[in-house]
N, C-alpha and C positions, 0 to 999 in steps of 0.2 A: 451506512450503505444504504442505497436504495433497496427498496426492496416492491414486488405485486405480492398481493394477496390476493392467494382463489378462493373464494366462500365455499361451504360445503350450498351443494343445490337444497336441500332440505330446510338449511338455515340460515337465514341473510346477516345473523349476526354473527361477529369473529368469532370463531370457537375454536377448542384445541385442535379439532380436527383436519384443520384450515393447512393447505400446500402454500407454503410460504417458494417464490422461485425467486432466484437469485438475480435481478435484471443485469446487473453488468456481466454476467457468464451468457445471460440472452443476449446483450447485445455484444457484447465479441466475437460472439459464435455465429450471428447474423452478418457481422463484418467478413468474420474471414470463410462466410458461406458465398458471400457477395465476390470475395474476391477470385476465389476458385470460379466460379461460374465465367468471369469474367475474364480468366484464364490466366491471372496476376501471380503465380506461384510463389513470388519474392515477398508480397503484402500478406498469402497463406501462412506460408511457412513463419512469417514473423507476430500473425496472429497467434497463432497455435501455441508458439513457445511461450509469448506472454500471460496465454492463459494459463500455462501450465506455473509460469512463476506466481501468478498470482493467486491460485488454488494453494501453493504452498507458502504463499505469504510472505513469499522474500520481494515484491513488488504490490504497489498498493496505486490505487486508480484514483485519481480526478476529471471528473467532467466536465468541461468548458465550453458552451457553445454547441454542447452536443458532441462534445470530438474526446476522447477520453485522454488525460496527460498522465502520463507513467511515472511513479516515484519509488525510489528502494525506500522500502519501510524501514521505521527508525530504529526497528529490532533487530535488526541483523547490524553485525557487528563486521563480520567478514563476510562482505559478498563474496569474493573468488570461493573459499570455503562451503555457504548457502548454497550454491550453483552447484560444485561438485559431490555435496552428498547427494543430489540430484540425482546424478549419474550411477 
């Protein structure tokens, strides 16, 4: 999974105090924010749901040409049960 590393300002080398940001979460959240700004409630709601499924490890994301491709995680045996466990 891609990640952005933000280094401590006092130390230009990577340190144990680095903050690792979740690039995928950032990108999806930005897409959702842009959708709501454009008044596209359906896209916003869909992206919010996909973010929740990703954070629960039900789906994973593959990126192609800057666009997210959503896939069911291989670890999920029963998708309906996994989703109902979220509720």
